[in-house]
C-alpha positions as CSV (number, residue, x, y, z in Angstrom):
1,M,17.4,49.4,-40.8
2,D,16.8,53.0,-40.7
3,S,15.3,53.3,-44.1
4,I,13.0,50.5,-43.4
5,K,11.9,51.9,-39.7
6,N,11.6,55.4,-41.7
7,V,10.7,54.9,-44.7
8,I,9.2,51.4,-46.2
9,I,7.0,51.1,-42.6
10,P,5.2,54.7,-42.4
11,H,5.0,54.7,-46.2
12,F,2.7,51.2,-45.8
13,I,0.8,52.5,-42.5
14,H,-0.3,55.4,-44.8
15,Y,-0.8,53.7,-47.7
16,L,-2.7,50.9,-46.3
17,L,-2.3,47.1,-48.3
18,K,-5.9,45.9,-48.9
19,S,-5.9,42.6,-49.3
20,A,-4.2,39.3,-47.7
21,K,-0.7,40.6,-48.0
22,S,-1.6,43.3,-45.3
23,V,-1.3,40.5,-42.8
24,D,1.9,39.6,-44.0
25,F,3.0,43.2,-43.3
26,K,1.7,43.3,-40.1
27,L,3.5,40.2,-38.9
28,W,6.9,41.6,-40.8
29,M,6.5,44.5,-38.9
30,Q,6.4,42.4,-35.6
31,C,9.6,41.2,-36.6
32,V,11.4,44.3,-37.9
33,N,10.3,45.7,-34.1
34,L,11.8,42.4,-32.6
35,K,14.8,42.9,-34.5
36,T,15.7,46.6,-34.0
37,A,14.1,46.8,-30.1
38,V,18.0,45.4,-28.8
39,N,21.0,46.1,-30.6
40,I,21.7,42.1,-29.9
41,L,19.1,39.9,-31.1
42,S,18.2,37.6,-27.8
43,L,17.6,33.6,-28.6
44,K,14.4,34.4,-27.3
45,N,13.5,37.4,-29.7
46,L,14.6,35.0,-32.4
47,E,12.8,32.4,-31.7
48,E,9.8,34.6,-32.0
49,I,10.6,35.8,-35.2
50,I,10.6,32.1,-36.3
51,S,7.3,31.4,-35.0
52,I,6.1,34.8,-36.7
53,K,7.8,33.8,-39.8
54,D,6.4,30.4,-39.7
55,A,2.5,32.1,-40.2
56,L,4.0,34.4,-43.2
57,N,2.9,33.4,-46.6
58,L,5.1,30.5,-47.5
59,G,5.9,29.5,-43.8
60,L,9.3,27.8,-42.7
61,S,11.6,26.5,-44.8
62,N,12.5,22.6,-44.0
63,N,16.2,24.0,-43.0
64,L,14.6,26.3,-40.1
65,K,11.9,23.4,-38.7
66,L,14.9,21.2,-38.4
67,V,17.0,23.5,-36.4
68,F,14.7,25.0,-34.5
69,P,11.8,21.9,-34.0
70,Y,11.0,23.6,-30.8
71,V,9.6,26.8,-32.0
72,K,5.7,27.8,-31.0
73,V,3.8,27.6,-34.0
74,I,1.7,31.1,-34.1
75,P,-2.0,31.0,-35.7
76,R,-1.9,33.0,-39.2
77,P,-4.3,36.0,-38.4
78,E,-7.4,36.0,-40.4
79,F,-7.5,38.4,-43.5
80,K,-10.8,40.4,-43.1
81,V,-12.3,42.7,-46.2
82,S,-12.9,45.7,-45.2
83,E,-16.1,47.6,-47.0
């Protein structure tokens, strides 16, 4: 997890993605921050990660939908082309 926080995230913050993948990166970064905020992942944080996962490119698998039917779906942020 250290290499993710110390290498991968800083790399993509410095070299910004210029496509709709930038939305996925920001959502993924939220998940990483939730996971690393505490030593033990709480059910609340897990549910928030799952709701973020639903907004990612492929959404939730059918299995996750069955196991977590009550997780609040968040809208996918819109990608805006910068000029």
